[in-house]
C-alpha positions as a Markdown table, in Angstrom:
| # | Residue | x | y | z |
|---|---|---|---|---|
| 1 | Met | -15.9 | 16.1 | 7.3 |
| 2 | Thr | -15.5 | 17.8 | 4.0 |
| 3 | Leu | -13.5 | 17.1 | 0.9 |
| 4 | Phe | -11.9 | 20.2 | 1.2 |
| 5 | His | -10.1 | 19.9 | 4.5 |
| 6 | Asn | -9.0 | 16.3 | 3.3 |
| 7 | Leu | -7.8 | 17.3 | -0.3 |
| 8 | Asp | -4.2 | 16.0 | 0.6 |
| 9 | Ile | -5.6 | 12.5 | 0.9 |
| 10 | Val | -7.6 | 12.2 | -1.8 |
| 11 | Glu | -4.5 | 13.8 | -3.9 |
| 12 | Ala | -1.9 | 11.5 | -2.6 |
| 13 | Val | -4.4 | 8.3 | -3.7 |
| 14 | Lys | -5.4 | 9.8 | -7.2 |
| 15 | Asn | -1.7 | 10.9 | -8.0 |
| 16 | Asn | -0.2 | 7.7 | -6.4 |
| 17 | Arg | 1.9 | 9.4 | -3.6 |
| 18 | Ile | 2.2 | 6.0 | -2.2 |
| 19 | His | 5.5 | 4.6 | -1.0 |
| 20 | Thr | 6.8 | 1.4 | 0.3 |
| 21 | Leu | 8.8 | 0.4 | 2.9 |
| 22 | Phe | 9.9 | -3.4 | 2.9 |
| 23 | Gln | 10.5 | -4.7 | 6.5 |
| 24 | Pro | 12.7 | -8.0 | 6.4 |
| 25 | Ile | 10.7 | -11.1 | 7.9 |
| 26 | Leu | 13.3 | -13.7 | 9.5 |
| 27 | Glu | 13.4 | -17.4 | 9.6 |
| 28 | Cys | 13.9 | -17.7 | 13.4 |
| 29 | Lys | 16.3 | -20.7 | 13.4 |
| 30 | Ser | 19.1 | -19.2 | 10.7 |
| 31 | Leu | 18.0 | -15.6 | 11.1 |
| 32 | Glu | 18.0 | -15.7 | 7.3 |
| 33 | Val | 15.9 | -13.2 | 5.2 |
| 34 | Tyr | 12.6 | -15.2 | 4.3 |
| 35 | Gly | 10.7 | -12.4 | 3.0 |
| 36 | His | 9.5 | -9.2 | 3.3 |
| 37 | Glu | 6.2 | -7.3 | 4.4 |
| 38 | Ala | 5.1 | -4.5 | 2.3 |
| 39 | Leu | 4.4 | -1.3 | 4.3 |
| 40 | Ser | 2.7 | 1.6 | 2.3 |
| 41 | Arg | 3.1 | 5.1 | 3.1 |
| 42 | Ala | 1.7 | 8.1 | 1.5 |
| 43 | Thr | 2.9 | 11.8 | 1.4 |
| 44 | Asp | 1.3 | 15.0 | 0.4 |
| 45 | Asp | 2.2 | 17.1 | -2.2 |
| 46 | Lys | 5.3 | 18.8 | -0.5 |
| 47 | Gly | 6.7 | 15.2 | 0.2 |
| 48 | Gln | 5.7 | 15.2 | 4.0 |
| 49 | Pro | 4.1 | 12.1 | 5.4 |
| 50 | Ile | 0.6 | 11.8 | 6.0 |
| 51 | Leu | -0.5 | 9.8 | 9.3 |
| 52 | Leu | -1.4 | 6.4 | 8.5 |
| 53 | Ser | -4.4 | 6.3 | 11.0 |
| 54 | Arg | -5.6 | 9.7 | 9.2 |
| 55 | Leu | -5.2 | 8.2 | 5.7 |
| 56 | Phe | -7.2 | 5.3 | 6.6 |
| 57 | Asp | -9.8 | 7.0 | 8.4 |
| 58 | Val | -10.2 | 9.6 | 6.0 |
| 59 | Ser | -10.2 | 7.2 | 2.8 |
| 60 | Lys | -13.0 | 5.4 | 4.8 |
| 61 | Lys | -15.4 | 8.6 | 5.3 |
| 62 | Leu | -14.9 | 9.8 | 1.5 |
| 63 | Asp | -15.5 | 6.2 | 0.7 |
| 64 | Met | -12.2 | 5.6 | -1.1 |
| 65 | Met | -10.9 | 2.6 | 0.3 |
| 66 | Tyr | -11.2 | 0.6 | -2.6 |
| 67 | Asn | -9.0 | 3.1 | -4.1 |
| 68 | Leu | -6.4 | 3.3 | -1.7 |
| 69 | Asp | -6.3 | -0.4 | -1.2 |
| 70 | Arg | -5.5 | -1.1 | -5.1 |
| 71 | Gln | -2.8 | 1.9 | -5.2 |
| 72 | Cys | -1.0 | 0.5 | -2.2 |
| 73 | Arg | -0.9 | -3.3 | -3.5 |
| 74 | Leu | 0.3 | -1.6 | -7.1 |
| 75 | Ala | 3.1 | 0.6 | -5.3 |
| 76 | Cys | 4.3 | -2.6 | -3.5 |
| 77 | Ile | 4.6 | -4.6 | -6.5 |
| 78 | Thr | 6.1 | -2.2 | -8.3 |
| 79 | Asn | 8.5 | -1.2 | -5.8 |
| 80 | Ala | 9.3 | -4.4 | -5.0 |
| 81 | Ala | 10.2 | -4.9 | -8.7 |
| 82 | Lys | 12.9 | -2.0 | -8.5 |
| 83 | Gln | 14.8 | -3.4 | -5.6 |
| 84 | Thr | 17.8 | -5.1 | -6.7 |
| 85 | Ala | 18.9 | -6.9 | -3.7 |
| 86 | Phe | 15.5 | -7.8 | -2.8 |
| 87 | Arg | 15.3 | -11.6 | -1.7 |
| 88 | Gly | 12.3 | -13.8 | -0.6 |
| 89 | Lys | 8.7 | -13.9 | -0.5 |
| 90 | Leu | 6.8 | -10.3 | -0.7 |
| 91 | Phe | 3.7 | -10.3 | 1.6 |
| 92 | Ile | 1.4 | -7.8 | 0.6 |
| 93 | Asn | -1.5 | -6.3 | 3.1 |
| 94 | Phe | -4.6 | -5.7 | 2.0 |
| 95 | Ile | -8.0 | -4.6 | 3.5 |
| 96 | Pro | -10.4 | -7.3 | 3.5 |
| 97 | Thr | -13.4 | -5.2 | 3.9 |
| 98 | Val | -12.9 | -3.6 | 0.3 |
| 99 | Ile | -12.5 | -7.0 | -1.4 |
| 100 | Tyr | -16.2 | -7.5 | -2.8 |
| 101 | Asp | -15.1 | -9.8 | -5.4 |
| 102 | Pro | -12.0 | -11.9 | -4.7 |
| 103 | Asn | -11.4 | -12.8 | -8.6 |
| 104 | Val | -10.8 | -8.8 | -9.0 |
| 105 | Cys | -8.5 | -8.3 | -6.1 |
| 106 | Leu | -6.4 | -11.1 | -7.4 |
| 107 | Arg | -6.6 | -10.5 | -11.1 |
| 108 | Thr | -5.3 | -6.7 | -10.9 |
| 109 | Thr | -2.6 | -8.2 | -8.6 |
| 110 | His | -1.6 | -10.6 | -10.4 |
| 111 | Glu | -1.5 | -8.3 | -13.6 |
| 112 | Ala | 0.6 | -6.1 | -11.6 |
| 113 | Val | 3.3 | -8.9 | -11.1 |
C-alpha cells in the first residue's frame, strides 16, 4: 500500500472532508427522539463518498487512526451545533484503540463543545 494510491484518504482527513449524518435514536415506549448517533462520512476532492471500510483500512495501515478519530469527533460536534432542530442527546462514536490517553481525548472533545 502506497501513499500515492491512497492520497484521497490522506487529503480527506487532512482537509477535514468529514461530514456527519445524524441517526435518530427513539425512546421505545413513546417513540420520541431520545438523541442522535453521529455517523461520520468522508468525501474525496470531487465530493464523491469514500467507502467507510476503505477509509478505516487505509487510515489504519498509514497510521492515521488518531487523526481520523479526532477529525470525526470534532466534525460531529461542529455539525451538531449547526442543526437548528437538534433535540436530545448526542452520541459520538470513537475508536477505542487510538485513545492512548483518555484525558487527551476527553479534553479535545470537551474543548470542541
